VOKE-124510 format. One record per residue (C-alpha): x, y, z. Coordinates in pm, whole numbers, padded with zeros to 5 digits, always signed. Example, Ala and Ser with C-alpha at 12.3 -4.5 7.8 and 13.67 -1.06 7.14 Angstrom:
# VOKE-124510
+01230-00450+00780+01367-00106+00714
END
This chain:
# VOKE-124510
-01169-01630+03623-01294-01869+03398-01248-01718+03087-01033-01911+02870-00766-01694+02689-00533-01878+02448-00328-01598+02312-00029-01625+02469+00332-01489+02369+00532-01825+02386+00884-01775+02294+00836-02142+02102+00519-02053+01931+00498-01961+01568+00222-01740+01432-00060-01947+01245-00307-01736+01050-00654-01859+00956-00893-01670+00737-01247-01840+00623-01521-01688+00461-01842-01696+00648-02184-01854+00557-02369-01671+00280-02606-01665+00027-02333-01597-00212-02092-01912-00120-02241-02264-00278-02192-02576-00100-01888-02669-00272-01706-02368-00145-01817-02465+00238-01554-02802+00168-01238-02577+00143-01362-02397+00432-01405-02686+00659-01080-02808+00546-00905-02509+00687-01097-02572+01017-00983-02923+01043-00632-02814+00998-00662-02563+01258-00845-02802+01497-00620-03065+01439-00277-02838+01487-00418-02645+01777-00520-02990+01951-00143-03103+01921-00025-02777+02081-00279-02768+02369-00167-03146+02462+00157-03063+02539+00108-02762+02777-00067-02620+03087-00197-02289+03132-00129-02049+03440-00390-01765+03461-00451-01521+03744-00393-01144+03808-00104-00892+03885-00173-00619+04127-00075-00403+04424-00231-00287+04753-00171+00081+04626-00223+00067+04276-00485-00223+04207-00447-00420+03860-00127-00344+03694-00151-00318+03347+00162-00451+03109+00344-00597+03390+00584-00878+03218+00558-01235+03360+00854-01451+03263+00925-01830+03320+01282-01968+03241+01267-02327+03190+01573-02491+03379+01638-02705+03066+01843-02556+02800+01629-02726+02525+01297-02553+02653+01265-02163+02573+01148-01916+02786+00749-01817+02783+00610-01518+02870+00294-01313+02940+00193-00923+02947-00083-00843+03179-00402-00667+03039-00596-00331+03184-00744-00537+03434-00398-00708+03549-00517-01060+03393-00235-01264+03241-00217-01610+03082+00121-01798+03080+00153-02145+02892+00397-02366+02999+00529-02744+02935+00402-03020+03159+00620-03109+03423+00903-02860+03356+01058-02705+03639+01062-02303+03593+01174-01982+03764+00916-01740+03757+00967-01364+03742+00768-01083+03743+00852-00735+03688+00676-00392+03687+00833-00042+03679+00854+00099+04064+00795-00227+04210+01014-00490+04333+01030-00809+04127+00866-01112+04234+01075-01445+04159+00950-01795+04276+00972-02165+04129+00712-02359+03960+00649-02689+03822+00286-02834+03725+00071-03103+03531-00247-02934+03505-00388-02570+03445-00369-02353+03756-00447-01993+03875-00198-01771+04047-00291-01426+04142+00035-01226+04220+00079-00951+04444+00368-00677+04396+00535-00473+04651+00642-00092+04584+01039-00031+04609+01136+00191+04884+01439+00332+04669+01357+00403+04329+01732+00527+04265+01865+00191+04337+02073+00043+04058+01867-00200+03829+02050-00479+03644+01838-00675+03388+02004-00985+03302+01740-01088+03056+01578-00818+02799+01199-00846+02833+01023-00966+02511+00764-00676+02492+00749-00347+02637+00432-00144+02617+00457+00201+02686+00172+00471+02585+00172+00445+02205+00514+00265+02167+00542-00118+02156+00918-00271+02159+00970-00601+02051+01310-00779+02163+01343-00999+01816+01577-01259+02015+01297-01397+02203+01075-01457+01872+01326-01603+01629+01548-01928+01586+01828-01773+01387+01725-01932+01036+01516-01632+00927+01703-01456+00623+01526-01136+00593+01345-00906+00823+01001-00983+00669+01042-01360+00830+01121-01164+01175+00817-00954+01159+00574-01233+01075+00700-01395+01434+00589-01091+01631+00256-01075+01797+00022-00836+01637+00239-00789+01312+00163-00910+00975+00336-00906+00660+00181-00964+00321+00336-01149+00005+00453-00806-00137+00596-00692+00177+00323-00453+00291+00328-00451+00692+00023-00408+00926+00071-00343+01311-00228-00327+01544-00447-00382+01267-00310-00041+01112-00124-00026+00762+00266+00090+00838+00316+00386+00665+00700+00449+00736+01003+00258+00816+01302+00409+01038+01633+00210+01087+01788+00392+01395+01522+00638+01431+01596+00756+01059+01402+00709+00746+01493+00398+00543+01510+00529+00181+01174+00642+00083+01032+00494+00425+00838+00233+00200+00790-00107+00395+00871-00345+00095+01241-00192+00056+01322-00269+00393+01130-00621+00490+01281-00785+00185+01642-00663+00198+01753-00587+00557+01926-00916+00687+01740-01103+00989+02033-01142+01188+02140-00750+01189+01798-00685+01405+01776-00643+01778+01477-00470+01798+01143-00352+01649+00958-00038+01753+00575+00005+01659+00551+00381+01696+00160+00498+01665+00082+00845+01553+00416+00880+01445+00520+01262+01338+00897+01337+01230+00865+01662+01449+00837+01558+01813+00675+01868+01947+00390+01872+01667+00271+01510+01774-00010+01579+01988-00098+01869+01759-00112+01723+01407-00344+01398+01369-00113+01237+01168-00245+00897+01167+00086+00721+01080+00218+00408+01180+00594+00355+01170+00841+00075+01229+01148+00156+01385+01430-00108+01345+01717-00099+01607+02054-00285+01516+02243-00499+01720+02546-00346+01901+02802-00523+01661+02610-00380+01353+02566-00008+01478+02914+00093+01310+02992-00229+01085+02962-00283+00711+02707-00579+00666+02486-00740+00409+02432-00999+00171+02501-01103-00218+02272-01359-00418+02354-01482-00761+02194-01713-00966+02160-01850-01321+01925-02126-01478+01780-02274-01817+01727-02038-02108+01994-01790-01997+01790-01700-01686+01997-01483-01420+01949-01318-01094+02218-01096-00930+02097-00928-00575+02331-00741-00374+02273-00541-00042+02504-00374+00137+02464-00162+00453+02712+00042+00681+02588+00197+00998+02759+00452+01245+02649+00717+01489+02689+00989+01229+02723+00821+00889+02485+00557+00700+02545+00412+00371+02272+00167+00206+02294+00023-00133+02011-00236-00290+02071-00398-00633+01843-00585-00861+01937-00756-01194+01730-01016-01322+01527-01140-01615+01304-01372-01413+00999-01138-01403+01093-00962-01052+01002-00595-01006+01194-00404-00772+00984-00084-00769+00606-00059-00813+00332+00185-00797+00301+00173-00391+00712+00243-00387+00622+00552-00627+00354+00672-00408+00577+00654-00080+00812+00857-00277+00591+01104-00313+00497+01154+00033+00280+00834+00096-00076+00786+00045-00176+00911+00371-00049+01258+00292-00155+01247-00079-00518+01134-00021-00569+01489+00175-00462+01635-00161-00691+01487-00413-00574+01687-00695-00219+01580-00641-00334+01204-00595-00553+01175-00935-00272+01357-01109-00018+01096-00993-00204+00809-01013-00328+00889-01359+00015+00982-01509+00200+00746-01776+00483+00642-01528+00209+00550-01279+00043+00342-01558+00391+00146-01625+00454+00075-01274+00105-00074-01198+00192-00316-01465+00314-00633-01290+00220-00924-01526+00455-00976-01837+00567-01220-02051+00927-01128-02024+01121-00887-01830+01464-00783-01795+01502-00580-01465+01811-00345-01365+01765-00171-01047+01971+00032-00801+01912+00226-00473+02173+00417-00294+02090+00584+00053+02335+00812+00232+02271+00985+00547+02552+01200+00747+02467+01347+01065+02696+01693+01032+02633+01785+01381+02415+01711+01696+02165+01958+01514+02208+01912+01140+02141+01592+00927+02174+01534+00548+01996+01260+00403+01967+01157+00015+01893+00856-00201+01899+00774-00552+01713+00497-00732+01789+00434-01096+01576+00127-01268+01588+00040-01630+01350-00236-01793+01300-00420-02115+00918-00562-02087+00736-00767-02319+00346-00771-02254+00036-00953-02427-00325-00903-02338-00638-01071-02508-00942-00871-02446-01277-00965-02477-01472-00623-02492-01852-00551-02439-02005-00231-02537-02331-00136-02375-02520+00080-02594-02848+00167-02403-03057-00152-02449-02808-00351-02679-02464-00477-02643-02193-00631-02888-01850-00743-02815-01526-00636-02959-01235-00903-02971-00863-00731-02928-00525-00854-02894-00262-00625-02785+00134-00684-02790+00386-00439-02645+00756-00435-02634+00849-00164-02331+01202+00020-02302+01140+00196-01975+01394+00376-01748+01379+00616-01441+01555+00804-01180+01406+00927-00876+01661+01136-00628+01573+01298-00306+01781+01536-00094+01682+01606+00280+01858+01895+00495+01723+01875+00853+01810+02130+01115+01697+02131+01465+01859+02407+01652+01681+02321+01996+01370+02105+02114+01134+02373+01992+01253+02464+01661+01280+02252+01353+01363+02341+00977+01395+02091+00709+01464+02145+00317+01380+01868+00065+01437+01828-00313+01275+01590-00541+01384+01489-00886+01224+01233-01109+01355+01178-01463+01153+00931-01705+01217+00812-02048+00984+00542-02194+00962+00381-02547+00703+00138-02636+00629-00045-02962+00343-00248-03018+00093-00446-03248-00284-00426-03199-00564-00647-03379-00905-00562-03334-01220-00723-03438-01582-00655-03398-01882-00672-03653-01674-00959-03835-01411-00682-03946-01053-00707-03866-00815-00407-03826-00427-00442-03722-00220-00159-03613+00133-00105-03567+00195+00149-03280+00493+00327-03132+00474+00576-02834+00754+00748-02650+00763+00980-02353+01041+01184-02181+00965+01370-01855+01134+01560-01620+00963+01636-01254+01141+01856-00972+00990+01951-00649+01153+02180-00391+00971+02170-00024+01062+02414+00283+00907+02334+00612+00997+02560+00928+00829+02490+01288+00876+02664+01582+00686+02623+01961+00709+02967+02111+00569+02845+02405+00314+02553+02547+00041+02756+02425+00166+02863+02077+00311+02685+01771+00360+02795+01420+00435+02619+01136+00541+02735+00763+00567+02522+00450+00608+02605+00072+00638+02380-00187+00723+02451-00576+00678+02176-00834+00788+02233-01202+00700+01944-01469+00771+01924-01810+00675+01628-02068+00716+01554-02434+00547+01259-02571+00443+01106-02928+00203+00835-03029+00215+00664-03384-00049+00458-03533+00012+00260-03873-00239+00076-04043-00380-00043-04412-00747+00017-04315-00897+00341-04261-01016+00395-03916-01216+00681-03717-01338+00766-04061-01649+01028-03964-01390+01155-03690-01039+01224-03819-00973+01388-04185-00768+01093-04320-00657+01099-04686-00689+00725-04800-00382+00549-04884-00249+00225-04885-00099+00280-04564-00200+00543-04323+00026+00672-04088-00088+00900-03803+00123+01066-03575+00048+01259-03235+00267+01489-03048+00167+01638-02699+00381+01883-02509+00295+01983-02132+00450+02238-01875+00337+02289-01557+00438+02488-01210+00277+02442-00894+00314+02663-00582+00178+02574-00249+00212+02800+00069+00050+02759+00383+00084+02874+00729-00060+02717+01029-00084+02847+01391-00155+02617+01666-00289+02784+01966-00353+02577+02300-00588+02719+02555-00568+02463+02792-00546+02071+02797-00882+02033+02680-00912+02333+02397-00699+02390+02095-00771+02638+01821-00592+02637+01494-00578+02883+01234-00463+02818+00862-00368+03047+00598-00233+02920+00271-00259+02982-00107-00226+02710-00422-00138+02837-00778-00130+02603-01048-00017+02735-01415-00035+02463-01675+00053+02496-02047-00014+02219-02280-00014+02171-02668-00116+01912-02890-00082+01830-03289-00185+01539-03516-00055+01476-03851-00067+01217-04127+00221+01146-04314+00145+01046-04692+00344+00816-04916+00517+01116-05144+00636+01243-04804+00379+01540-04764+00215+01581-04472-00175+01619-04383-00220+01853-04098-00526+01781-03881-00519+02145-03760-00692+02276-04069-01011+02064-03968-01035+02139-03577-00762+01960-03452-00467+02080-03270-00483+02220-02929-00291+02511-02724-00413+02614-02376-00246+02821-02078-00439+02704-01769-00454+02883-01440-00577+02822-01108-00561+03005-00765-00669+02884-00436-00655+03101-00155-00772+03009+00176-00861+03063+00517-00945+02789+00780-01058+02795+01179-01032+02429+01348-01148+02406+01716-01037+02059+01885-01185+01995+02214-01058+01716+02439-01249+01569+02721-01188+01229+02884-01200+00961+02605-01329+01232+02345-01168+01431+02109-01369+01660+01874-01229+01875+01583-01460+02083+01380-01332+02289+01103-01471+02543+00829-01244+02661+00573-01316+02955+00314-01187+02911-00012-01169+03199-00298-01108+02998-00636-01010+03188-00935-00946+02998-01281-00903+03084-01644-00783+02930-01941-00672+03097-02288-00683+02919-02649-00570+03089-02964-00807+03382-02928-01049+03275-02680-01077+03288-02314-01264+03183-02032-01269+03341-01689-01416+03175-01369-01422+03271-01010-01612+03129-00691-01601+03142-00312-01730+02869-00121-01721+02743+00277-01592+02359+00305-01682+02221+00660-01449+01924+00808-01537+01721+01097-01348+01472+01310-01467+01275+01621-01278+01019+01804-01360+00815+02101-01012+00663+02236-01145+00396+02505-00778+00324+02560-00452+00327+02376-00554-00002+02179-00913+00092+02108-01073+00367+01935-01354+00462+01702-01329+00744+01431-01589+00955+01256-01476+01192+00968-01668+01433+00734-01559+01635+00461-01665+01849+00167-01441+01870-00111-01393+02057-00463-01228+01901-00752-01135+02105-01088-01068+01975-01404-00751+01881-01591-00644+02106-01848-00683+01823-02155-01077+01823-02058-01079+02177-02145-00941+02176-02493-01146+02356-02751-01013+02156-03024-01021+01758-03114-00785+01536-02951-00716+01155-03079-00737+00955-02747-00660+00624-02903-00716+00436-03207-01107+00429-03148-01149+00724-02953-01151+01129-03031-01263+01344-02778-01344+01724-02752-01283+01905-02459-01508+02177-02277-01341+02531-02185-01673+02613-01991-01621+02321-01728-01679+02393-01349-01564+02210-01062-01669+01880-00912-01816+01864-00562-01881+01578-00313-01928+01473+00029-01725+01182+00205-01805+01052+00528-01622+00767+00711-01659+00555+01001-01366+00355+01136-01318+00132+01456-01009-00054+01543-00898-00264+01834-00587-00442+01913-00520-00659+02238-00157-00817+02286-00337-00993+02592-00594-01147+02382-00400-01170+02079-00701-00960+01922-00688-00764+01595-00998-00583+01440-00972-00322+01233-01331-00196+01045-01444+00103+00844-01715+00202+00622-01717+00523+00370-01974+00713+00206-01920+00921-00094-02191+01136-00245-02106+01339-00569-02325+01625-00600-02181+01801-00910-01937+01588-01163-01789+01626-01490-01919+01347-01715-01795+01165-02007-02079+01217-02305-02009+00947-02583-02139+00882-02925-02077+00528-02992-02053+00399-03369-01935+00052-03303-01633+00050-03114-01561+00416-03215-01629+00663-02955-01637+01048-02995-01629+01159-02615-01714+01518-02486-01765+01644-02142-02029+01815-01971-02138+01923-01600-02378+01665-01470-02588+01750-01146-02766+01429-01067-02619+01290-00741-02424+00959-00758-02372+00748-00450-02072+00502-00372-02035+00270-00031-01710+00125+00069-01666-00124+00363-01369-00323+00498-01327-00550+00767-01008-00747+00912-01029-00945+01193-00775-01209+01367-00755-01373+01658-00472-01590+01794-00530-01890+02003-00218-02095+02104+00001-02144+01783-00311-02076+01586-00429-01765+01434-00777-01738+01291-00833-01423+01046-01132-01320+00824-01063-01009+00548-01387-00868+00401-01462-00596+00180-01746-00459-00024-01820-00181-00244-02163-00045-00400-02131+00213-00660-02424+00406-00864-02350+00622-01142-02496+00760-01451-02356+00701-01810-02436+00937-02134-02432+00717-02420-02592+00868-02766-02791+01115-02586-02948+00879-02337-02861+00872-01981-02888+00559-01785-02801+00452-01431-02558+00180-01361-02467-00023-01063-02181-00217-00972-02127-00424-00666-01856-00633-00529-01766-00827-00239-01432-01031-00130-01415-01269+00167-01093-01426+00279-01036-01668+00534-00659-01787+00624-00473-02018+00862-00114-01989+00955+00108-02200+01159+00450-02162+01297+00638-02437+01498+00999-02506+01559+01050-02843+01457+00724-02941+01219+00640-02799+00905+00460-02477+00881+00137-02370+00689-00011-02064+00576-00356-02182+00374-00673-01972+00285-00964-01940+00046-01101-01654-00112-01455-01562-00261-01511-01264-00479-01813-01203-00671-01889-00903-00879-02200-00762-01050-02225-00488-01294-02585-00399-01377-02690-00154-01680-02992-00103-01843-02905-00351-02091-02775-00636-01919-02666-00767-01549-02309-00897-01579-02170-01134-01329-01826-01234-01257-01645-01460-00988-01299-01515-00864-01237-01806-00639-00893-01863-00487-00753-02113-00276-00400-02038-00167-00121-02198+00062+00241-02142+00165+00436-02424+00325+00773-02381+00500+00987-02642+00669+01340-02661+00821+01455-02995+00859+01797-03207+00901+01933-02886+01063+02052-02701+00772+01786-02747+00510+01472-02558+00443+01222-02609+00181+00948-02327+00079+00657-02331-00152+00386-02104-00217+00082-02204-00419-00240-02043-00541-00534-02128-00775-00763-01890-00879-01085-01999-01064-01226-01740-01289-01596-01730-01437-01779-01485-01659-02107-01617-01615-02280-01419-01891-02064-01534-02165-02015-01863-02019-01633-01804-02005-01452-02011-01701-01069-02042-01641-00824-02201-01366-00503-02027-01310-00226-02193-01127+00062-02043-00984+00316-02250-00784+00682-02144-00687+00904-02365-00487+01258-02354-00343+01509-02562-00164+01768-02368+00048+02087-02534+00233+02277-02307+00477+02496-02450+00750+02511-02266+01064+02754-02032+01115+02861-02058+00758+02830-01714+00538+02749-01926+00250+02409-02068+00131+02283-02285-00172+01935-02243-00331+01730-02426-00591+01425-02228-00676+01138-02270-00935+00895-02023-01002+00557-02102-01212+00629-02450-01149+00326-02597-01349+00401-02340-01628+00097-02146-01654+00052-01944-01946-00182-01671-01854-00436-01514-01591-00755-01382-01615-00929-01071-01488-01235-00798-01556-01295-00422-01525-01557-00206-01629-01635+00146-01706-01937+00347-01801-02020+00132-02078-01770-00098-02136-01705-00397-01946-01371-00602-02031-01245-00957-02006-00899-00975-01994-00650-01255-02041-00286-01155-01958+00016-01405-02044+00267-01431-01784+00641-01514-01758+00656-01942-01813+00844-02155-01567+01184-02044-01435+01435-02281-01278+01729-02112-01105+02041-02251-00891+02160-01962-00661+02427-01890-00439+02423-01673-00131+02684-01522+00065+02646-01315+00408+02917-01030+00483
END
């Protein structure tokens, strides 16, 4: 073998990740300089590493079985200062092992069912060693392993022995995971393994809180972790794993023996200038039958402990919700989600607590619960330049929006799991969400040299309760049945208030002119959703499966709105006398029957399905009622080519129907904002669209390769469109059915390759979207195009500084009939970490974003730098740290967005510099 493969799992190595932007006509010469710097760092760093080591390569095989895949090759140095090196053979039995020059090693090769091969080795240059193993004559003989193998690969499970990769200075699980080959952790704590996103985190085979990776990686102490297992195609019900194509990837954290019946955790407190503070306790108790976890976070430095992604996980995860388009869109657009999505603010006081309790009542019964409580006081400010495109003309609006937000919420879940035997499973889940929000704001708008100032107030109270029951039973190898029911009750009450001294929406709302105009809007909503489904899995043989699905979805919604003007004399101007005010009862019933056929042959898996749906929906408003019914066949097709456990190609097609939300059916007017009124259409039908996706991913521990790419095509054939009458910035919006096809393409590429101590990575994504806008009775076609290319380099050393640095290039184009708008974001970022003087660690992260709006001639540089110095004496529970966030005291950041006819250039103000002195104590 002459092929050089440098990706070796050295115990002394630390991962370097490089991402660079490939050449493109979009990239100017100035961008290349940053890329060249990244490659210079990679080459220089890698050159240093290679010069110190030699490479042994060859094959592991046997006369009986030929090449042996996943054989472990371990090299134990006789010097205590040199860490053990290891490698794993690939499908062809090939391996590469990197050793220190001139050091004496004891090399062992092990493989299940074969005698261990042991020999001594020392060398000064690269060498080739082909290794042959001999089968054991007595497979029942006792085997005692004195050394735990760093990586074990078994079918769809990879197990990492974490002690082989860490140096003992790691504080949290995220730092451990970043050192494991094939696993990546981003700044927020999202984890990818084998090129796929981790969708669930377990601790000792049990779900940790919501299963969201961020709570786990940012809070579990590093010294409690013994093993990390990557579980592909994870399913909580074992006997359904081969039947359900979950696509989930889970991390299972195994604790050290002394932590399995022990209380552990840490506590961090800090204080700083301008009354800044932080308190962050983490307490964990694990035993074979009882688990108790508490995570707390109290601070006024802008750290938000629960965000939108965590909320998605609470509701079942993105993977599950995306198959329920109605549920996902409803979830993503509610007021609570919009609050969680806001991560930039001028000030934030955060109070957060999460409690997780699990009790194994018996070997067959588990009770699991968690409670999350949060309260936040937030101050935000946004300055926005809005560009309105009205056919062949455009005009600008400048808007300043300041808010004081008081938000609190409670999330709770109680799960009862009963598994009487290996072929039967029952679970009951109860979810509760309580939310309360009060927002006071001020808004200044200027357009056509006219200013208007508003004082605003909004409040919301909501309760959401969901009960889920699931029962599955495997009657035989050929027959399995799964039953599931879900009942969801939701109720909300909200109010919006606008106060101004100038008239607004003059031709749209019946205002009585006064010195002060005070408008109040009240909204009430109550809904119940019932989902019932039964699915039969019939395994004809090892190659042919037939799945039958029978189910019903029932949705009942009751909503009301009211708008009034409070007059100076105390009387009320009720807008319901002029076509405002709504009262609707909306019902949707979907009964369906589906048949799927799954065919397996060699590396191919094909699954085709056809679902018959009968939809009945109606809405009643005052004395009017609209009834509809339709029946439709919805096809579904999945094809997979699984070349091996680490490489596969997937093609998917599905046809969808989507029904309008109840507020789009209102037959009276509704104030949508200070500059918008809309009128629903009770005769709206359903939207129809097709989705095709192609995904390819490949992962190789041996070659240090991660490749994950996909492309998705979406075609809408029937949509509900906004039809807008635009008069200045004021909008009157109605809804209509639209049958002109709209197309969109989305593509994504993630590639990483590790060579020695250097990891090269490229992330690229693009989006092309064509859609129609209906403005002032004119139909025009808009096109949006976006591209994002990122390159990154990351290094890990034991005794040298570690650097992670990269560059992103993100152009966006938005084309309308009137104008073409171009935006460009360029980001240069870096992270430096260095352990020095034995007990000190310095950490800094930096990013500079260059933003430009070419059409408006606007450009801006945004710099955000954080740094910390930590002192932690080995074997001491105490730690001291000085940290500073927003070191250069940046005041704001810029971004852009666009919709049918509106392009927005936003300036968002952020928290100023924060200096903290922190003390930590480890239990």
